[in-house]
C-alpha positions as CSV (number, residue, x, y, z in Angstrom):
1,X,-85.6,197.2,100.2
2,X,-86.0,194.7,103.0
3,X,-82.5,193.3,102.6
4,X,-81.1,196.8,103.0
5,X,-83.0,197.3,106.3
6,X,-81.5,194.1,107.6
7,X,-78.0,195.1,106.5
8,X,-78.4,198.5,108.1
9,X,-79.7,197.0,111.4
10,X,-76.9,194.5,111.4
11,X,-74.3,197.2,111.1
12,X,-76.1,199.4,113.6
13,X,-76.8,196.7,116.3
14,X,-73.8,194.4,115.9
15,X,-70.8,195.9,114.0
16,X,-70.9,199.4,115.4
17,X,-71.2,198.3,119.1
18,X,-68.4,195.8,118.5
19,X,-66.1,198.4,117.1
20,X,-66.9,200.9,119.8
21,X,-66.4,198.3,122.5
22,X,-63.0,197.2,121.2
23,X,-61.9,200.8,120.6
24,X,-63.0,202.1,123.9
25,X,-61.7,199.3,126.1
26,X,-58.4,199.0,124.2
27,X,-56.3,196.5,126.2
28,X,-59.0,195.0,128.5
29,X,-60.5,192.7,125.9
30,X,-61.1,189.0,125.8
31,X,-59.2,187.0,123.3
32,X,-62.4,185.7,121.8
33,X,-63.3,189.2,120.8
34,X,-60.0,189.5,119.0
35,X,-60.6,186.1,117.3
36,X,-64.1,187.4,116.2
37,X,-62.5,190.5,114.7
38,X,-60.0,188.3,112.8
39,X,-62.7,186.0,111.5
40,X,-64.9,189.0,110.7
41,X,-62.0,190.6,108.8
42,X,-61.4,187.5,106.7
43,X,-65.1,187.0,105.9
44,X,-65.3,190.7,105.1
45,X,-62.4,190.6,102.7
46,X,-63.6,187.4,101.0
47,X,-67.1,188.6,100.6
48,X,-66.2,192.0,99.2
49,X,-63.6,190.6,96.8
50,X,-66.4,188.2,95.6
51,X,-68.7,191.2,95.1
52,X,-66.1,193.2,93.2
53,X,-65.3,190.3,91.0
54,X,-69.0,189.6,90.2
55,X,-70.1,193.2,89.6
56,X,-67.1,193.8,87.4
57,X,-67.6,190.7,85.3
58,X,-71.3,191.3,85.0
59,X,-71.6,195.1,84.8
60,X,-68.0,196.4,84.3
61,X,-68.7,198.4,87.5
62,X,-66.8,198.6,90.8
63,X,-68.6,199.8,93.8
64,X,-66.6,202.2,96.0
65,X,-68.1,200.6,99.2
66,X,-66.6,197.3,98.3
67,X,-63.2,198.8,97.6
68,X,-63.3,200.7,101.0
69,X,-64.0,197.4,102.8
70,X,-61.2,195.6,100.9
71,X,-58.6,198.3,101.4
72,X,-59.4,199.7,104.9
73,X,-62.0,197.8,106.9
74,X,-60.9,194.2,106.4
75,X,-57.1,194.8,106.8
76,X,-57.7,196.8,110.0
77,X,-59.9,194.0,111.5
78,X,-57.4,191.3,110.5
79,X,-54.5,193.4,111.9
80,X,-56.2,194.0,115.2
81,X,-57.4,190.4,115.5
82,X,-54.0,189.0,114.7
83,X,-51.9,191.3,117.1
84,X,-54.6,191.3,119.9
85,X,-53.3,193.2,122.9
86,X,-50.1,194.2,121.1
87,X,-52.0,196.3,118.6
88,X,-50.9,199.9,118.7
89,X,-53.4,202.2,120.4
90,X,-53.9,204.4,117.2
91,X,-55.5,201.5,115.4
92,X,-57.9,200.9,118.3
93,X,-58.8,204.6,118.3
94,X,-59.5,204.3,114.5
95,X,-61.8,201.4,115.2
96,X,-63.6,203.4,117.9
97,X,-64.1,206.4,115.5
98,X,-65.2,204.0,112.7
99,X,-67.8,202.5,115.1
100,X,-69.2,205.9,116.1
101,X,-69.4,206.9,112.4
102,X,-71.1,203.6,111.5
103,X,-73.7,204.1,114.2
104,X,-74.5,207.6,113.1
105,X,-74.5,206.8,109.5
106,X,-76.9,203.8,109.8
107,X,-79.2,205.7,112.2
108,X,-79.4,208.3,109.5
109,X,-80.0,205.7,106.7
110,X,-82.8,204.0,108.7
111,X,-84.3,207.4,109.6
112,X,-84.3,208.3,105.9
113,X,-86.1,205.0,104.9
114,X,-88.8,205.4,107.5
115,X,-89.5,209.1,106.9
């Protein structure tokens, strides 16, 4: 249970604010933020591919959260990180919406654990 709390707090305190910041500020973003999104996307893709591979080989089971990260989250982060300020606005809006959704979702999950 402790690992889940750390995962929820990481998403709530680091990932969601990063997504909201990038999505809200759009073109006024430092290149280091774009580099961090690119690296985060690559790490995200690698980690969730590893999880899918292990879970499938061990349990013959594929978790939908891993597939969602592989198909949607990681490619979006890599795309935005690669194209930087040339990224079309719609993708930055999507990142903003995803950040808001993450914040609300993980607040709910933490509230559920502690109540």
